[in-house]
Each structure stands twice: as C-alpha cells, then as structure tokens.
N, C-alpha and C positions, 0 to 999 in steps of 0.2 A: 353564587351569581358569576356567570362567564364574563371575563374581561374583553372577549373578541366582538368585534362589532361587524354585521353583515354590511357589506356594501351593495349598492343598487347595481343593476345591470349596466345602466348607462353611465354610472360612474367607472365601472370595471373596463367598459369599452373606450371611454374617453381616456382613461388612462394607458391602455394598450395603443390607442392612437397617437399619444404624445410620445411614447416610446419609440414607435415605428419612424414618425416624423424627425425626431432627434436624430435617430440611427441614418436615417437619409441624409440630414445636414452634415454629419459627420462624415459620411461616405462621399458626399459632394464635395466637401472641402479638401479631402484626401485626394480624391481622384482628379480634381480640377487643378491640382497642382500648387495649392496654397502652402508655402512653407515658409519658417522662421527664417530671417537672416541670422547669422552666426558671427559672434566675436572670435576671432581665432586667437588673437593676442592684442595687448595694448603695449606699446613703447612709451616710455617716459625719457625725455631728454633734457639734459642740464649742461649748459656751457658746451652745446653741440655733440654731446656724447651721451649714448645710452646710460642710463642709470637707474639702480633700484633704491636709490636713497630717497628717504621720505621726511627727512628733516631739513627745512629751508629757513632763511633769514629774510624778513621784510626787504623787498628789491629785488630779491632772485627772481629770474624768469626761467619758467620750464614750457616745453612743448610735449603736448600728448598726441600721439597719433594712433588711431584705431586701424587694426588689420582686421578686415570682416570679409565674410563670403555668402553667397546666396545660392542655395542647391539648384536653383533654375537660372542662374546667372542674369538675375534681375538688378536693375540700377539701385545703388543704395544710398540711403541719405543719414547723415549724423547729427546728433545733438548733445551740447556739452553744457552742465547746470552747475551752479556753485551750491553747497550746502554748508552752511555754517548757523551757528545759534539754533540747532535743531529744527532749521527748516530750509527749504530750497529757496534762497532769498532772490536769485536771478537768474535767468538763462544767458549764458556766455555766449553761446553760438547757438541760434535756433536752425531747424532742420533745413540741411543743405547738402550738397554734394562734398563739401570739405571734409576730409577725414581727420584734420588736425586742428589743434587749438595752441596758441601761445598765450601763456598767462603771466602776468608779473604780480607777485604778491604784495598785498597793501597791508598797513597796520591793522585794519580792521579783520584781517585773516587771521591773526594772531589768538585764536580762540580754541577751546577744546573741541573736537568733532568737526573739523573742517575738512571737507572733501569736494572732489570736482567729480560728478558723476557723468557718465557717457552713455548714449543709447544709440542703437541702429536699427533701421528698418529698410525693408524693400518696397516696391511701389505696387504690391498685389493687391492694396486695397483694405488689408487688414492690419489694424494696429493693434497689437496682440495684449498690450496691457493699458493702452490711451494715454500714456505719459512718456515712456522710453522707448515705444516702438516694439521690436522683436526680442532684442536682447539689450542688456544693460550690465554695466560693471562700474567700479569705483575706484579712485585713488584717495587713500586717506593720508593726509600730512599733519605733520606737527611745523607751525610756523614760529619761528622766535622773533621777538620784538626787538627793535632798536631804541624805542622810545623808553624814557625815564618812567618808574612805575606810575607816578601822579599823572603824567601826561597821558599815559596809557589809558588810564581810568577815565579820564575826559574824553578820549576818544572812542572808546567803547560804548560811552552812554549814549553817544549820537548817532 
C-alpha cells in the first residue's frame, strides 16, 4: 500500500496561492524600506568611567548607554527591563527616546541570574519580536550583598 496521498486540485491551487501571497508580503516588506534597528554597542559606566566590570555590591550605581542605529535613519526608542529570579519582574524604563538608564543595585538584586535587558526599535510600525522591539541585548551582573546572611534570607522571602 502506498503512503502517498493524492491532494485535490483545489488544495494544490490554494497552497500555491498562499505561497505567492507570502512572497509578495516579504517583497513588499523589503521594498517598502522596513528594516530592523540595530544595537551597535552598549556602554556600562561605573563611577563615571566606562567599565567591563560585572561584579558589584548592593548600593553601587551604574549607567547603561545604548548606541544604536537605523538603516533608514528613523527615530529610535529604547526599553530597559530587569530580570531576576528567572523572570522579567519590572520595566525599569518603558519605551522612550532616552538611550540610557542609571540604576542603583538593591538587596533583592543579590540573586543568581540577575540581568538588565535592553531593547531598541524604530518607528516603522513593526515590532519584530513584540517585547524588545527590533534588537535586544543584556548585561549579566553578580551583586554582592551587604546584609548578614539571616537578614538576607528575610529580605529575599518578601
């Protein structure tokens, strides 16, 4: 017995029609100039100086600056979100024209897997991933606690 299945003429025509429409949409998106914004680099500042340091102590303050571009020179917007305890728990700065964020580490940041995730998008009307815009990147940090171990346990429970 053959495992091949015959398809109806209507199915085949419908399938080809969908392929053609998909190709037209891709062509339209390309030719209409829709392009991704791109993160060129991200600078991390501590004590007013660019650093590649990733270990900080509760109370330390950093500034993150995104250097991004758009192939069509469209205006850009930026978002900064905090990731800790395996989830995005808060948006530190929602979509805005500001390309930098200053953040002071708190006791609750002294957990494994703490990151600040950044995103950038242009205003072409297409949010490519629906959450971080056209491009995203992250900074992974290790935050050392100042608290005594038993106080730290109480703080992390809440």
